[in-house]
MARRO-358293 format. One record per residue: z, x, y of N, C-alpha, C, O in turn; residue in one letter. Coordinates in steps of 0.1 Angstrom, whole numbers, plus 2048, in hexadecimal, padded with zeros to 3 digits. Atoms other than C-alpha are relative to their C-alpha. Layout:
ZXYZXYZXYZXYa ...
***
This chain:
80580F7FAAAC6AF6A380D80080A819801807m 7F48007F8ABE6AD6C380A7F980580A7F07FDn 7FA807805ADA69B6CD7FF7F180C8087EB811c 8088097F8AC66816E37FD7F57F58007E97F6r 80480980BAB86736C480B7FF7F580B7F47F0a 7F9806806AD46726AD80B7F88068107F07FEa 7FC80E7FCAE865E6C47FB7F28038027E8803i 80580D801ACE6446C88017FD7F28087F37EFl 7FE80680EACC6426A380E7FC7F98107F47F0a 7F58077FFAEF63F6A48077F580280F7EE7FCa 7FF80D7FBAF26266B77F87F17FA7FB7E57FCs 80880980CAD661369E8077FB7F38057F37EAl 7F57FE80EAF06186857F98097F47F98067E8g 80A7F0809ADC63767280480C80080681180Bk 7FE7F87FBAE465166E7F380D8057E780B806g 8057F97F4AD866E6817F38097F27E980D7F7a 8097F680BAC46826607FD7F67FB7F67FA7F2e 80A804805AB86626547F27F78107EA7ED810d 8098087F4AA765B6787F28078037F3813805w 80E7FA803A826636797F87F88117F77EC812t 8098047F2A6D6616A27F77F97F87F57FD7EDp 8108057FEA4E6496A27FA8038097FE806815t 80A7FE7F4A3264E6B37F37F68027EA7F67FAi 80A80E802A1C62D6BC7F08088017ED811809s 80D7FF8019F862F6B47F77F98097EC7FC80As 8048097FB9EE6176C97F980980E801810815t 8057F57F49D562B6E58067FF80E80D7F580Dp 7FE8027F99DF62C7097F27F88077E87F77FFl 80C8057FA9C361B7208037FF80D80E7F880Fv 7FD7F97F49C26267457F17F28057E97EC7FEl 80A80A7FD9AB60D75A7F88098067FD81380Bp 8067FB7FA98F6197687FC7FC80E7F87F0811l 7FA8097F599261778E7F080680D7EE803819t 8097FC7FA97262779B7F27F87FD7EB7F5807n 80980A7FF95761078C8007F67FB7FD7F47EFd 7FB80E8089605EE7877F57FA7F67F67F27ECk 80E80B80793D5E477C7FB8067F67F18007F2t 8047F980A9395FB7628067FA7F18107F67ECl 80480C80B92A5EA7427FE7F08027FE7E97F8g 80280E7FA9255C77547EF8007FB7E68087FCm 80F8028059075BA7457F67F880D7FC7F1816p 80B8037F68E55B075C7FF7F27FE7FF7EE7F2e 80080D8018E458E7627F97FA80B7FC7FE816e 8088047F68C95797758077F780A80F7EE806t 7FC80A7F88D25687957F47F78057F87ED80Bv 80C80A7FC8AA55779C7FC8057F37FD80F7EDw 8127F780888C5567857F47F18057F57E5804r 80C80A7FB86F5417937F28038037F080F805g 8107FE7FC84954079A8007F78128067EE817r 8058067F783553D7BA7F67F07FE7F07EC7F4s 80481280582A5157C07EE8048017E980F804s 81080080380550F7BC7FB7FF8107F1804814q 8078027F08025057E27FA80E8077F180E80Fw 8087F17F97FC52E7EB7F67FD7FF7F17FB80Am 8138007FF7D65297E07FC7F28017F27EE7FBn 8098097F87D05097F27F48018037EC7FA7FDf 80B7FB8007B55188017F58017F87E97FD7F9v 8087F98087A95277EA7F87F67F57EE7F87EFr 8068088087A55077D57F87F28087F47E7803y 80B80C7FB7934F07F07F880B8067F180680Fv 80C7FF80377C5097F27F77FF7F57EB7FE7F6f 80680480C7755057CF7F97F37FB7EE7F07F7i 80180F7FD7794E47D17F07FA8097E77F3806a 8107FF7F775C4E67EE7F58067F67EA8037F9l 80D7F98037464FA7D98007F87F37F47FA7EFl 80580980A7484E27BA7F97F38047F07EE7FFa 80880E7F87404C37D17F380A8047E8805804g 8128007F87224D77E07F28057F57E68067F6a 8067FF80E71A4DE7B87FB7F27FA7F17F07F3i 8058118077184B67B27F67F98087ED7F1803l 8058037F870B4B07D27EF8067FC7E77FD7FBv 80E7F98036E94C57C97FB7FE7F47F08017F1i 8057FF80D6EB4BA7A67F97F08007EF7EB7FBf 8088117FC6E64917B37F48048047EC8027FBv 8077FD7F86D049C7C87EF8017F77E57FB7F8i 80D7FB8026B74AE7B37FF7F47ED7F97F77E4t 80080980C6BA4937957F87F78067EC7F4805r 8068117FC6B74747A97F480280C7ED7F880Ch 8078027F66A047E7CA7F280B7FB7E780B801f 80A7FA7FB68D49B7BE7F78017F67FA7FD7EBa 80B80480D66949D7A98058047F180C80D7EDp 7FD80081166C4987828018107FD80B8147F8a 7FE7F08046634C277E81080580681880D801g 7F27F97FB6834C87938088007FD80F80A7FCi 7F180480669C4AD7868008087F380C80A7F1g 7FA7FA80B69A4C276480A80980481380D7FDv 7F57F17FD6AC4DE77880D7FA803817801807v 7EB8077FC6CE4C677F8078027F58138057F7s 7F97FC80C6D94CC75C80481080380D8147FBa 7FF7F18026DA4F276480A802809814809808f 7F57FE7F66E94ED78480F7F88028197FB809i 7F08038037054D577980A80C7F881680C7FAl 7FE7FA80770A4F276080680C809806817802l 7FE7FD7F871750377F8107FF804819807808l 7ED8007FE73A4F37838058067F98108077FDl 7F77F480374650B76D80380B80780C811802v 7FC7F47F874952678780C7FA8068167FF802v 7F68037FB76150E79E80B8007F78168057FAp 7F48058057735027808038117F68098107EBi 7FF7EF80577552A77380E80880B81980E809f 7F47FA7F778553579380D7F68028177FC805m 7F680A7FB79D5187998098057F481480B7F6a 7F77FA80A7A852077280780A80081380A7FEl 7FE7F27FB7AA54277980D7FF808818800803t 7F67FB7F77C05427988087F57FF80C7F480Ar 7F48098077D952578A8058087F38108037EEy 7FA7FE80D7DF53A76880880D80981580F809l 7FD7F27F77E355C78180F7FA80981880280Cq 7F38017F77FF54B79480B7FA7F58177FD7F4t 7F480680580E53677B80880A7F48138087EFk 7FD7F080781155B76780A80580680E810800s 8007F07F782256D78280C7F680280C7EA805k 7F58097FF84856678080580B8087FF816807t 7F57FB7F88635767988107FD7FA8167F27FAy 7EE80280588A57D78980880D80C80881980Ee 7F37F97FB8A258879C80C8037F880F7F97F1l 7F87FD8098BD597789811808809812804814t 7F07FD7F98E55A87957FE80E80580681580Bt 8017F08028D05CC7937F48018037F280C808e 80F7FF7FC8AA5C57997F77F78077FC7EF80Fr 8078067FF88C5B679F7F47FE7FB7EB8067FEi 80F7FC80C8715AC7857F67F88037F67EE80Ak 8128027FC84E5A57877F97FD7F57F28067F2i 80880781083E5937677F77FD8077F97F8812t 80E8017FD81959176B7F98007F67FD8077EDq 80E8018077F75887578037F77EF80B7F47E5g 8088148107E556B73D8078077F58118027F0v 8027FD80F7E657D71F80680C7FE80C80E7F4f 7F67F98027F559D72780B80780A80A810813n 7F78007FB81359F73380880F80680B8177FDk 7FF7F27F981F5BF74E8097FB80B8057F5815v 7F88017EE8405BD76580680E8028088177FAt 7FD7F77F584C5D378080A7FA80480B7EE807d 7F88007FC86A5D978980580780B80081380Ct 7F97F87F48815E17AA8097FE80280E7F2802l 7EE8008038A25EE7AC8007FD80D7F97FF817e 7F98067F28B75DC7C57FD80980C7F5808815l 7FA7F77F48C45F77D97F48058047F680C80Ey 80F7FB7FB89D6027DF7FC7F480A7F07F480Dr 8058097FE89B5E47F280480081180F7FC814v 7FD7FA7F289A5ED81A8077F580A8127F6810k 80480B7F88915CB82B7FA7F97FE7F17FD7F6d 8038108068895A68267FF7FF80D806801818i 80380B7F087359383D7FF7F57F57FE7F77E9e 80480F80986E5698347F480380F7F480881Bt 80C8087F384D55F8457FC7F17F67FC7F17EAr 80280D7FF84453A8447F17F98047F07EF80Aq 80A80A7F681F53184E8017F37FD8097ED7F5p 7FB8107FD81850F8577FF7F67F68057EC7F7f 8068038098085058398137FB7F481A7F17F0l 7F17FD80782951082780B7FA8058137F77FCh 7F68037FF84250383D7FE7EC7FE8087E57FEr 8068118028304DB8398048017EF8057F57ECl 7FC80180E8394E181180B80780180B80C7F6v 7F37F780185A4F481780280C7F580980E7EBg 8067F480884B51280B80280D8087FE80D813l 7FA7F27F885A53B8177F780A7F97F680C7EDe 8037EC80984A55E80E806807806806809812n 7F87F57FB86057880E7FE80D7FD7FD8117F1v 8057F880085859681680A80D7FD81480D805q 7F97F68078695B98027FA80980A7EE80780Dl 8047F27FA86A5DB8168078067FB8138047FDn 7F97FB80C8745F17FB7FB8128097F3816812t 8037EE7FE87761D7FE7FC8037F280380B7EDs 80380181086861A7DA7ED8058017E37FF804d 8107F97F884862F7DF7F57F97F87EE7F17FEa 80A80E80C83261C7C38027F28047FE7EB7FBs 7FD80F7FD83B5F77D480780280B81380080Bs 7F88007F38455FD7F87FF7EF8088047EB812p 7FB8107FD8405D77FC7FE7F87F87F57FA7F0f 7FD8098108485BE7E57FB7F08098027ED812i 7FB8107FB83D5957EF7FF7FA7F77F67FC7F0l 7FB80F8088485787DD7FB7F480A8027F2814i 8058087F683555E7ED8027F57F88057F67ECg 8038128028325357EA8108007F98117FB7EEa 7F480780485D5357E48067F680480A7F7810i 7FC8067F586B5167EB80B80580981280E805p 7F57FA7F488351B80B80C7FA7FB8178007FBa 7EE80480889E5077FA8088107F98128157FCs 7F57FB8088A65227DF80580C80B80D814806v 7F97F87F98B05397FE7FC8107F78058197F4a 7FC7F08078A255B7EC80280C806805816800l 7FE7F27FC8A457380880D8037FE81280D7FAa 7EE8007FB8C956B80D8058057ED80E80E7EBd 7FD7FD80E8CC56E7E380380C7FD80D8107F8k 8047F38018BB58F7E680A80880781180F800i 7FA7FD7F78CE59980581180B7F78168167F6r 7F18038048EF5917F27FE80B7F28048167F1n 8007F38088E55A67D57FF80E8018058167FAq 8057F57F88D75C47E880F8068038118127FFv 7F57F67FD8FC5CB7F68097FE7F78138047FAe 7F97FE80A90D5C47D780180D7F680B8137F2i 8047F780D8FA5DD7BF80180C80C803816807i 8017F67F78F95F47E18168067FE81D80F7FAr 7E97FC8009255F37E37FF8077F08038127EEt 7FC7FE8119245F47B97FD80F7FD8068167F9q 7FF7F48039146147B77FF80A80A7FE815806k 8007FA7F89136217D67FA80A80B7FC815810g 8147FB7FA8F26267E88067FE80D80F7F7810v 7FF8037F28F062B80B7ED7FD7FF7E57FF7F6r 8128048018CA61F81680080D80D808809815e 8047FA7F48BF6408347F28047FC7EC8087F3i 8107FE7FF8A06448437FD80E804806816805d 8027EC8008926688497F47FD8087ED7F4804m 8097FF7F787A66C8657F880B7FD7EE80E804e 
***
């Protein structure tokens, strides 16, 4: 036992022969300085769907088609000869076509959702079978917002993403409320994730 341990033991009122040094079992934890985001869970920044206004032209066409069928039905039933009037019932069955077209388009738009997280963009679509496509945010190269005339009237906008992903070079998020400012949200998250991962986009000629 060295002299320093003996002096310390004597100052505590113990004999040098009775004193035994102890070692703490508590580990020393050093903070990580390179990656401050390690282990942080992925969080949802925004989640939404396209507005049915994006189908306005299609719905107008379907309504005109249904109207034409009804007009033909009325003409054949009231003004056509008796033999042809029987066919009017079959003409009315043609209304199933525009109804099916409108319902299909409505469900396709309703079932397609967009989700912006702190790391990715997720696009889920499908009425019965769901398919989810994902895009890492650091692959986004450019963001464009477009407002066709009808979209401006109802406060909507389209957001187009140009990416470096070979499978999805362009992604269009259509008919999103302009008040959401989705383009700004995506731009902010892209800058954050690139800083965290140390990623820099380089265009190769």
